[in-house]
C-alpha positions as a printed Julia matrix, in Angstrom:
237×3 Matrix{Float64}:
  97.96    0.38  56.64
 101.46   -0.89  56.23
 103.71   -1.37  59.22
 107.19    0.1   59.3
 109.94   -2.49  59.25
 113.51   -2.6   60.45
 116.55   -3.65  58.45
 118.49   -6.78  59.29
 120.74   -9.32  57.61
 119.59  -11.96  55.18
 118.28  -15.11  56.75
 120.04  -18.44  56.36
 118.7   -21.42  54.49
 115.89  -23.31  56.21
 116.06  -27.06  56.48
 113.47  -29.3   54.94
 111.85  -29.94  58.31
 112.26  -33.69  58.12
 113.52  -35.7   61.09
 115.85  -38.74  61.02
 114.28  -42.16  60.66
 113.35  -43.24  64.18
 112.26  -46.78  63.42
 114.24  -49.77  64.77
 114.97  -53.11  63.17
 112.7   -54.78  65.67
 109.61  -52.86  64.66
 106.94  -54.33  62.43
 106.61  -53.29  58.79
 103.7   -51.0   59.52
 104.77  -49.72  62.9
 107.75  -47.66  64.11
 109.68  -48.23  67.3
 107.62  -45.65  69.17
 104.42  -47.58  68.47
 102.96  -45.26  65.9
 101.69  -46.79  62.67
 102.96  -45.87  59.21
 101.36  -42.66  57.97
 101.27  -41.3   61.49
 103.96  -39.63  63.59
 104.5   -40.22  67.31
 102.44  -37.14  68.17
  99.46  -38.57  66.34
  99.56  -36.34  63.3
  99.34  -38.03  59.91
 102.07  -37.82  57.27
 101.88  -34.6   55.24
 100.29  -32.79  58.15
 101.83  -30.67  60.88
 100.8   -30.55  64.52
  98.6   -27.54  63.83
  96.68  -29.46  61.17
  98.11  -27.67  58.15
  99.51  -29.74  55.31
 103.22  -29.56  54.49
 102.7   -27.58  51.32
 100.54  -25.07  53.21
 103.0   -24.36  56.0
 104.32  -20.81  56.06
 106.98  -18.89  57.87
 104.7   -18.58  60.86
 104.41  -22.3   61.49
 107.48  -24.11  60.21
 109.79  -21.49  58.7
 108.52  -22.44  55.29
 107.35  -20.04  52.64
 104.83  -20.36  49.86
 104.35  -18.08  46.87
 101.02  -16.96  48.31
 102.93  -15.43  51.26
 104.23  -12.74  48.9
 100.75  -11.22  48.6
  99.55  -11.89  52.16
 100.54   -8.43  53.38
 102.97   -5.58  52.85
 105.23   -3.46  55.03
 106.69   -0.01  54.44
 110.44    0.01  53.93
 111.98    2.71  56.18
 113.66    4.87  53.52
 114.05    7.65  56.09
 117.23    9.74  56.13
 118.96    7.95  53.27
 119.68    8.99  49.68
 116.54    7.07  48.66
 114.07    9.7   47.49
 111.33    7.09  47.2
 109.22    5.4   49.85
 107.69    2.02  49.02
 106.2    -1.14  50.44
 107.59   -4.68  50.16
 106.02   -8.06  50.93
 105.87   -8.32  54.72
 107.18  -11.89  54.6
 110.47  -10.53  53.19
 110.7    -7.57  55.55
 113.03   -8.96  58.2
 115.62   -9.84  55.54
 115.62   -6.45  53.78
 119.0    -4.78  53.38
 119.89   -1.31  52.09
 123.11   -0.56  50.24
 124.4     2.66  48.65
 126.64    2.79  45.59
 127.96    5.68  43.53
 125.45    5.19  40.75
 122.51    3.66  42.58
 120.85    2.84  45.88
 119.43   -0.63  46.35
 117.24   -2.62  48.7
 117.43   -6.39  48.5
 115.7    -9.17  50.39
 116.39  -12.89  50.07
 114.43  -15.63  51.83
 114.74  -19.4   51.27
 111.71  -21.2   49.93
 110.51  -24.67  50.98
 111.54  -27.4   51.02
 115.32  -27.56  51.27
 116.17  -23.89  50.9
 117.91  -24.23  47.53
 115.15  -22.15  45.95
 114.67  -18.65  47.3
 112.67  -15.48  46.87
 114.79  -12.53  45.77
 113.47   -8.96  45.8
 115.58   -6.18  44.27
 114.64   -2.49  44.27
 117.03   -0.01  42.68
 117.07    3.79  42.39
 119.51    5.24  39.86
 121.35    8.36  41.03
 121.79    9.94  37.6
 118.69   11.42  36.07
 117.75   12.52  32.58
 116.36   15.89  31.57
 113.46   14.17  29.81
 111.96   10.71  30.35
 112.8     8.0   27.81
 110.07    6.56  25.65
 108.7     3.03  25.97
 110.32    0.56  23.61
 108.15   -1.57  21.34
 109.4    -4.77  22.99
 108.29   -3.56  26.41
 104.78   -3.68  27.83
 103.15   -0.9   29.83
 101.37   -2.65  32.71
 100.35    0.25  34.95
 100.8     3.94  35.76
 101.83    5.72  38.95
 101.5     9.29  40.16
 104.8    10.73  41.38
 105.54   14.37  42.17
 102.54   15.55  40.21
 103.21   13.5   37.07
 101.7    10.29  35.73
 104.44    7.89  34.69
 104.09    4.52  32.87
 105.23    1.33  34.57
 106.96   -0.95  32.08
 107.47   -4.72  32.21
 110.81   -6.04  30.94
 110.24   -9.43  29.29
 112.43  -12.22  30.71
 115.06  -13.76  28.47
 113.63  -17.21  29.17
 110.73  -18.78  31.06
 112.27  -18.14  34.46
 109.89  -17.09  37.26
 110.85  -13.4   37.32
 109.0   -10.11  37.17
 111.03   -7.01  36.34
 109.29   -3.65  36.26
 110.75   -0.2   35.59
 109.6     3.39  35.77
 111.25    6.79  35.36
 110.06    9.23  38.01
 110.62   13.0   38.26
 112.65   14.42  41.12
 114.19   17.83  41.7
 117.19   17.78  44.04
 117.91   21.47  43.51
 119.17   21.61  39.93
 115.87   21.18  38.17
 113.72   18.14  37.6
 115.43   14.98  36.43
 113.9    11.61  35.59
 115.41    8.75  37.54
 115.17    5.08  36.66
 113.57    2.82  39.29
 113.71   -0.97  38.99
 111.62   -3.51  40.91
 112.56   -7.15  40.37
 111.05  -10.16  42.15
 111.86  -13.77  41.35
 112.27  -17.3   42.59
 115.93  -18.14  42.11
 117.3   -21.63  41.43
 113.91  -22.87  40.29
 113.17  -24.6   37.01
 110.52  -22.93  34.91
 108.33  -26.05  34.96
 108.51  -26.15  38.77
 106.61  -22.87  39.18
 102.83  -23.04  38.94
 100.74  -20.39  37.23
  99.43  -19.35  40.65
 102.98  -18.86  41.93
 103.99  -16.84  38.9
 100.86  -14.74  39.36
 101.74  -14.04  42.99
 105.23  -12.91  41.97
 103.78  -10.56  39.36
 101.17   -9.2   41.76
 103.67   -8.54  44.55
 106.18   -6.84  42.26
 103.47   -4.59  40.86
 102.36   -3.67  44.38
 105.9    -2.59  45.26
 106.05   -0.44  42.14
 102.61    1.09  42.59
 103.42    1.95  46.22
 106.22    4.35  45.21
 105.9     7.81  46.72
 108.34   10.67  47.51
 110.41   10.24  50.67
 110.16   13.52  52.63
 113.25   12.68  54.74
 115.6    11.84  51.9
 119.21   13.04  51.92
 119.39   12.72  48.12
 121.23   15.67  46.61
 122.69   16.93  49.9
 126.2    15.82  48.95
 126.01   17.21  45.44
């Protein structure tokens, strides 16, 4: 069962975790000034390994404020849609939960979450969930260039989940669905977007496993959509 999260500001960029060079000119070639040999830090841990025994590329937010793509699928938390114009409830990756922010605009309501990725924070996870305020009397069809990747049940209807192909090889997953909602003037179909990506990353720097985790997490967010019983959507109409 998902845990309910709170909303806070985006986190700042994490450092790369490296410490300044502590060796002195008087030390030997294979030994630092604190007496530890090359390949080993002063606390006895070998290079590429943290004090808890995990390697650098395995460290996560829980150990060294570092994230890995696998963290996106490690667990999910329910976003507190509550008494907001959002008429959808959904889950987001738990590792992004403490950076989730809600914003309301005239035409849409959005939830975004940005977290820096190892090592130097220049690359970052970016989650974007959008609910369009204006609905259509009938749902649009699926274009030939789009791929139907799943279906969800929403307010008694089965609706196709569509993947928008990226314009390049960037590590991004963008999914859309049009769900039915009646705010008092009859049922309208509203466009929902879920987008998850690694920003500032070259396409050749993302492994297949990482791209797969991004796709899996984005699909989970989309498939978790359900009506929000506490929504204020339509109250100001």
